[in-house]
N, C-alpha and C positions, 0 to 999 in steps of 0.2 A: 504494499501500500504505500501509495506518494506521499507525498507532505501534503501536496494539495487536497488531494482525498482527507487528509485525516482533520485538517481546517474546516473543511467542508461538512463532516459529520461532527465535530463541536460546535460548530456555528448553529445545525440542526436541535443540536439535544438541546444548545443555549434557549433556541426559541423556543423549545418543547417547554422545559423550564419554566420557561418565563412567561408561557400561557397557563401552566399552571398556578401560578404565583397570581395570575392578572383574574385567574379566574375565581380562586379562594378568594380575593379583596373583593371580588364584584359582589358574592356569596355573602359577605359578612356584612358592605357597606346596604346591600338588600335585607339581611336581617336587623339592623339597626333604625333603618328606616322603615320597620312594618309596626315601629310602635311597640312590642314584646319589651316589655324591660324584665330585667332580672330583680329575684327577689329582692328585697331593701335589707340593708343589714340587721342585723339586731332583733328580739320577737319586737310583734307590732304592738303599738298602743293599746291596751284593752283587753290583752291577750293573758292569762295567768304566765305568771312566774316560776320557771321550773325549779322545783328543790328550794323556793325561797323560803319554810319554815327553817329550815336546816339553817341556811343563808343569815336572816336576819338578827342583827345584834339585840337588837329592843321589837318582837313582835307588835308590840304596844302605840308603837311610832306612827305617826299620821303619812307618813314616807320616808321611804330609805332605800340610800345610794351604794349599788351596787359597779363598784372599779374592776374593771377587765384589765389586768398591767401584767409586763415582763420586766423580770428582773432585770436582762440585758438592752430595756428598751430606755433611750436618751432621754426621751419628754415624761415617761410614766414619775422619776422623782419632782420633776416642774409641777405636775398636776397632783401629786400628792401634797405638795410642799402648799399650794394653792389651797386644796379643800383641808390639810389645817388650818391657814388663814381664814378662809371661810366661817369654820367653825368657831372659832375664835373672836370673832366680831358680830356672832348672833347668840341673841338670849335663848332657842330652843333649837341647834341646829339637827338635821338630819341622820342619824344614823348611818354608818359608813362600813362597809364592808367592802377590803380590798382583797380580789382574787387575782391567784396565779397560778399560770396553768403547770408551772416548775415549780423550782425554789421560789422562795419570796428573798428578798432582801434583807440581810442582818439589820440594818439601821431598824429603828423602832417606825412602828406609823402614825403614832400621836393618837388620840382613843380612837381608831379604826382596828377595825377588826380584820384578821391577817388570816386568809384560806388560801395555802398553795398543795400544789400537786393537786389543781382543780379542772384537768385538761378536757372532763369529759362536760363539764360546765360552760366550756368556750362553745364546744358544738351543739347544746341542748339551746344556748342562747344566741348560736349562730352568732358568732362575733368572729368579723373578718381580721380587725386588726386592733393594736392596742396603741394608745388608750382607748375605752370604751365604756361609757355609762351607762346604766340601765336605773331609773329611777322608778319603785313599785311603792304602789299604795299601801293604805296599811290592810286590804281585802286579797294582798297577795298579786294585785293585777300590774300590769307594766302600766306608766304615767308618760315616762319617753326614754328613749332608747337610742344613740347618737355618739357617734366618734366624737372625742374631745383631744383634738392633737396640740391644745393649745391649754394655757393655765385659764385663758380667758374664756374658752369654750365650755369650763366644763362652770365659772361662775353664770353664764348665759344661761345655762341647759338649767340650772337650778333657781334661776330667775323667771325665768321663761314656765317653769312648772308650778311656778307659787302663785302665781296674780290669779287667774282666768276660776280653776277648780274642776277646770276641765284637763283631758288630759293632755297635754302637750306632744305636737308630733314633730316627728323627724322630719330635716329639709326637705323638702320634693314629694314628700308625705301627704295624702289628701285626709282632712279634719275628718 
């Protein structure tokens, strides 16, 4: 086989590969344009919170914050520090539980119940990434669930869910 024949075969192989890539991209664009959205992360507001009776630091509290964290997460210590600041500035702060899929960090959480080795809960609550917060009411139903990628997002979640008395929704979820 000559040089020109080899180049010609490689060119046709590259064209066929590009055709498959373009077909895949067209299919993906069609799926995105069809309006079918994947399920939102976390439990939907109003649904029962899995294993809440075991996790709640104070089952009689009006609302409880469940924070899903990771010991190796860079933002998680900042979110936990923000929670401590929020709790220090309120008369009756909501009880909070920090949940870790693996090991928990060595530093004290400061009036936050820590549960380590809870990988199954991350699946039950459909947690896509950390830090993620789930606010649960006294009846064990989810009031709000959303990622809290910054300390301010945690403050916003608690402020949004405390005002109206109805479940707060995650951004993009209908009320």
